[in-house]
N, C-alpha and C positions, 0 to 999 in steps of 0.2 A: 355642630352643634346644634340639632335639633329642638322646636319646641312643640312643646304637646299642649295644643290651644281646644279645648272639650269645652269649649263656651258657646254658644251660638250669639253670633254677632247681630241677628235679627230680633233678636228677643225685649220686650220692651226695659226691661230692667239694664240692659248692657245701657239702650240711650241714654234714661235716666244716670246713671252712671257716669258718663260724657259727657252728659250738661247739669251735671249735679254742682250747684256755686254759682252758673252762668245763667244767660239771659236766655228762658225757655220760648221768651213772645217772638223771637225774630226767627223769620225761617228754615233755617239749618236743620235746629229740631225740630219742624213740623215737617220737615224731606225725611230725616230720619226715622220719626216714627211712622209713617208712612208707604217707606219704604221698601218692605215688604210685602205687603197689599199691590203693591205699584208693581212693580218685578213680576210677580203672579197671573198679574193681570196681562204682562207684557205676552204673560208666554202662552 
């Protein structure tokens, strides 16, 4: 079975969905929110 995911995992909306009703002050939220810009700079 193939799953077609057309969602961009680097969009802010995806991060908001993952961390909905969770502690956003924790470091993981900040890392996820900034991961796309970090990836671009590293390339």
